[in-house]
C-alpha beads as a LAMMPS data file, in Angstrom:
LAMMPS data file: protein, C-alpha beads

171 atoms
170 bonds

1 atom types
1 bond types

-500.0 500.0 xlo xhi
-500.0 500.0 ylo yhi
-500.0 500.0 zlo zhi

Masses

1 110.0

Atoms # bond

1 1 1 -37.218 13.581 27.808
2 1 1 -33.346 14.150 28.704
3 1 1 -30.860 15.576 26.229
4 1 1 -29.312 12.180 25.993
5 1 1 -32.313 10.319 25.143
6 1 1 -33.370 12.939 22.560
7 1 1 -29.840 12.713 20.928
8 1 1 -30.212 8.918 20.811
9 1 1 -33.623 9.097 19.216
10 1 1 -32.238 11.485 16.634
11 1 1 -29.136 9.519 16.074
12 1 1 -31.438 6.282 15.753
13 1 1 -33.807 8.156 13.077
14 1 1 -30.852 9.253 10.877
15 1 1 -29.264 5.908 10.775
16 1 1 -32.539 4.124 9.833
17 1 1 -33.315 6.697 7.268
18 1 1 -29.808 6.061 5.585
19 1 1 -30.399 2.258 5.784
20 1 1 -33.761 2.568 4.553
21 1 1 -32.773 4.877 1.566
22 1 1 -29.954 2.370 0.476
23 1 1 -32.629 -0.462 0.237
24 1 1 -34.498 1.434 -2.202
25 1 1 -34.182 0.060 -5.962
26 1 1 -32.725 2.204 -8.257
27 1 1 -31.532 4.797 -5.638
28 1 1 -28.371 6.258 -7.131
29 1 1 -25.567 7.788 -5.242
30 1 1 -25.540 11.348 -4.560
31 1 1 -21.750 11.859 -4.659
32 1 1 -18.976 10.857 -7.142
33 1 1 -16.306 8.236 -6.105
34 1 1 -13.141 9.598 -5.055
35 1 1 -10.022 9.111 -7.546
36 1 1 -7.939 8.777 -4.171
37 1 1 -7.827 5.273 -2.760
38 1 1 -6.007 4.587 0.340
39 1 1 -4.966 0.990 1.586
40 1 1 -2.706 -0.607 3.895
41 1 1 -2.266 -2.951 6.747
42 1 1 -0.072 -3.714 10.085
43 1 1 0.639 -7.045 11.604
44 1 1 0.122 -7.092 15.223
45 1 1 3.023 -6.858 17.473
46 1 1 3.458 -9.819 19.792
47 1 1 6.886 -9.124 21.339
48 1 1 7.181 -5.517 21.466
49 1 1 10.190 -5.275 18.870
50 1 1 9.039 -6.815 15.662
51 1 1 6.802 -4.933 13.221
52 1 1 5.580 -5.040 9.680
53 1 1 3.473 -2.344 8.267
54 1 1 2.475 -1.328 4.645
55 1 1 0.299 1.552 3.264
56 1 1 -0.273 2.961 -0.439
57 1 1 -1.970 5.781 -1.642
58 1 1 -3.487 5.515 -5.302
59 1 1 -4.657 8.360 -7.298
60 1 1 -6.440 7.637 -10.639
61 1 1 -5.050 9.979 -13.192
62 1 1 -7.246 8.446 -16.108
63 1 1 -9.399 5.507 -16.435
64 1 1 -6.457 3.287 -17.402
65 1 1 -3.490 5.179 -15.683
66 1 1 -2.796 5.074 -11.854
67 1 1 -0.111 6.987 -9.771
68 1 1 0.799 5.655 -6.201
69 1 1 3.003 6.288 -3.327
70 1 1 3.392 4.147 -0.283
71 1 1 5.565 3.189 2.619
72 1 1 6.813 -0.098 4.140
73 1 1 8.420 -0.705 7.655
74 1 1 10.011 -3.957 8.418
75 1 1 11.565 -4.272 11.958
76 1 1 13.038 -7.307 13.726
77 1 1 15.793 -7.858 16.164
78 1 1 18.571 -7.349 13.698
79 1 1 17.066 -5.097 11.188
80 1 1 14.920 -1.947 10.939
81 1 1 14.109 -0.708 7.469
82 1 1 11.686 1.774 5.932
83 1 1 10.971 1.964 2.219
84 1 1 9.097 4.583 0.068
85 1 1 8.002 3.367 -3.506
86 1 1 6.574 5.752 -6.011
87 1 1 4.842 3.945 -8.885
88 1 1 2.903 4.485 -12.317
89 1 1 0.475 1.616 -13.496
90 1 1 -0.815 1.677 -16.853
91 1 1 -3.578 -0.770 -17.666
92 1 1 -3.622 -2.605 -21.173
93 1 1 -7.120 -3.922 -20.821
94 1 1 -9.572 -4.458 -18.189
95 1 1 -7.444 -6.481 -15.857
96 1 1 -3.579 -6.661 -17.105
97 1 1 -1.103 -3.792 -16.566
98 1 1 2.402 -2.849 -16.826
99 1 1 4.054 -0.757 -14.082
100 1 1 7.421 0.812 -13.258
101 1 1 8.843 3.245 -10.543
102 1 1 11.555 4.266 -8.126
103 1 1 11.856 3.338 -4.582
104 1 1 14.112 4.532 -1.690
105 1 1 14.879 2.371 1.201
106 1 1 16.492 3.406 4.481
107 1 1 18.606 0.905 6.864
108 1 1 17.431 2.554 10.299
109 1 1 19.949 0.338 12.157
110 1 1 22.970 0.787 10.022
111 1 1 24.295 -2.816 10.335
112 1 1 23.525 -2.871 13.900
113 1 1 25.073 0.437 14.986
114 1 1 21.772 1.690 16.144
115 1 1 21.614 4.910 14.116
116 1 1 20.360 5.310 10.516
117 1 1 22.520 4.588 7.523
118 1 1 23.113 8.123 5.800
119 1 1 22.865 6.696 2.255
120 1 1 19.519 5.041 1.324
121 1 1 19.328 2.364 -1.320
122 1 1 17.779 3.560 -4.416
123 1 1 16.108 1.078 -6.897
124 1 1 14.182 1.300 -10.163
125 1 1 11.595 -1.378 -10.989
126 1 1 9.160 -2.368 -13.930
127 1 1 6.979 -5.199 -14.241
128 1 1 3.507 -6.580 -15.342
129 1 1 0.379 -7.581 -13.208
130 1 1 -3.041 -8.848 -13.626
131 1 1 -5.941 -8.501 -11.455
132 1 1 -7.149 -12.083 -11.264
133 1 1 -10.448 -11.095 -9.255
134 1 1 -11.383 -7.887 -7.641
135 1 1 -9.874 -8.570 -4.523
136 1 1 -6.787 -10.545 -5.632
137 1 1 -3.876 -9.241 -7.961
138 1 1 -0.504 -10.918 -9.251
139 1 1 2.543 -9.173 -9.903
140 1 1 6.154 -9.946 -11.398
141 1 1 8.761 -7.060 -11.397
142 1 1 12.376 -6.753 -12.001
143 1 1 14.136 -4.279 -9.344
144 1 1 17.541 -2.941 -10.173
145 1 1 19.671 -0.741 -7.798
146 1 1 20.902 2.764 -8.826
147 1 1 24.502 3.421 -8.196
148 1 1 26.407 1.222 -5.734
149 1 1 24.350 0.708 -2.754
150 1 1 26.122 0.312 0.738
151 1 1 23.340 -2.221 2.066
152 1 1 21.302 -5.068 0.373
153 1 1 17.589 -5.343 0.707
154 1 1 16.474 -8.021 3.603
155 1 1 16.881 -11.426 2.222
156 1 1 18.789 -10.585 -0.887
157 1 1 22.444 -10.070 0.679
158 1 1 24.811 -10.354 -2.297
159 1 1 22.371 -10.037 -4.927
160 1 1 22.059 -6.627 -6.920
161 1 1 19.271 -7.391 -9.609
162 1 1 16.037 -9.215 -8.107
163 1 1 13.075 -10.708 -9.565
164 1 1 9.982 -10.275 -7.296
165 1 1 6.726 -12.315 -7.931
166 1 1 3.939 -11.293 -5.545
167 1 1 0.197 -11.564 -4.897
168 1 1 -2.185 -9.648 -2.510
169 1 1 -5.568 -10.625 -1.137
170 1 1 -8.031 -7.802 -0.286
171 1 1 -10.382 -8.517 2.565

Bonds

1 1 1 2
2 1 2 3
3 1 3 4
4 1 4 5
5 1 5 6
6 1 6 7
7 1 7 8
8 1 8 9
9 1 9 10
10 1 10 11
11 1 11 12
12 1 12 13
13 1 13 14
14 1 14 15
15 1 15 16
16 1 16 17
17 1 17 18
18 1 18 19
19 1 19 20
20 1 20 21
21 1 21 22
22 1 22 23
23 1 23 24
24 1 24 25
25 1 25 26
26 1 26 27
27 1 27 28
28 1 28 29
29 1 29 30
30 1 30 31
31 1 31 32
32 1 32 33
33 1 33 34
34 1 34 35
35 1 35 36
36 1 36 37
37 1 37 38
38 1 38 39
39 1 39 40
40 1 40 41
41 1 41 42
42 1 42 43
43 1 43 44
44 1 44 45
45 1 45 46
46 1 46 47
47 1 47 48
48 1 48 49
49 1 49 50
50 1 50 51
51 1 51 52
52 1 52 53
53 1 53 54
54 1 54 55
55 1 55 56
56 1 56 57
57 1 57 58
58 1 58 59
59 1 59 60
60 1 60 61
61 1 61 62
62 1 62 63
63 1 63 64
64 1 64 65
65 1 65 66
66 1 66 67
67 1 67 68
68 1 68 69
69 1 69 70
70 1 70 71
71 1 71 72
72 1 72 73
73 1 73 74
74 1 74 75
75 1 75 76
76 1 76 77
77 1 77 78
78 1 78 79
79 1 79 80
80 1 80 81
81 1 81 82
82 1 82 83
83 1 83 84
84 1 84 85
85 1 85 86
86 1 86 87
87 1 87 88
88 1 88 89
89 1 89 90
90 1 90 91
91 1 91 92
92 1 92 93
93 1 93 94
94 1 94 95
95 1 95 96
96 1 96 97
97 1 97 98
98 1 98 99
99 1 99 100
100 1 100 101
101 1 101 102
102 1 102 103
103 1 103 104
104 1 104 105
105 1 105 106
106 1 106 107
107 1 107 108
108 1 108 109
109 1 109 110
110 1 110 111
111 1 111 112
112 1 112 113
113 1 113 114
114 1 114 115
115 1 115 116
116 1 116 117
117 1 117 118
118 1 118 119
119 1 119 120
120 1 120 121
121 1 121 122
122 1 122 123
123 1 123 124
124 1 124 125
125 1 125 126
126 1 126 127
127 1 127 128
128 1 128 129
129 1 129 130
130 1 130 131
131 1 131 132
132 1 132 133
133 1 133 134
134 1 134 135
135 1 135 136
136 1 136 137
137 1 137 138
138 1 138 139
139 1 139 140
140 1 140 141
141 1 141 142
142 1 142 143
143 1 143 144
144 1 144 145
145 1 145 146
146 1 146 147
147 1 147 148
148 1 148 149
149 1 149 150
150 1 150 151
151 1 151 152
152 1 152 153
153 1 153 154
154 1 154 155
155 1 155 156
156 1 156 157
157 1 157 158
158 1 158 159
159 1 159 160
160 1 160 161
161 1 161 162
162 1 162 163
163 1 163 164
164 1 164 165
165 1 165 166
166 1 166 167
167 1 167 168
168 1 168 169
169 1 169 170
170 1 170 171
């Protein structure tokens, strides 16, 4: 028997034994779930210029308190932005929570000049959310800039304080 066939047989036996063990009723997990959860997505790039990507790392501090840090990159023909939010989420019951945090946004094109704006935009935010289903949440939050920002968030030109209503579906 060749080395490749032998390795394939061993691999198939390991996969089958794991699948078979998972089918046994009452079998318990041999490891504890990690309090660290990572999530994110990236839209496909069709034109080589546009991009939207998002990620978030959540750390469960207690059963009802969660800390997260993330990143969001938005690039189009006339805009290139990167945002890092830091958030604390406190559950009030099984599905409803309040949240608050701080975010910093960089204008990487600096008004079309092609070099990053040296002064990032800083915002604080607070809000409320609800887990409608295990794979769907709704959030409403108020975002307020700190100081006098030199640029506006995309789509909010001329607006200082903003109210954001959003949802997320997980597949």
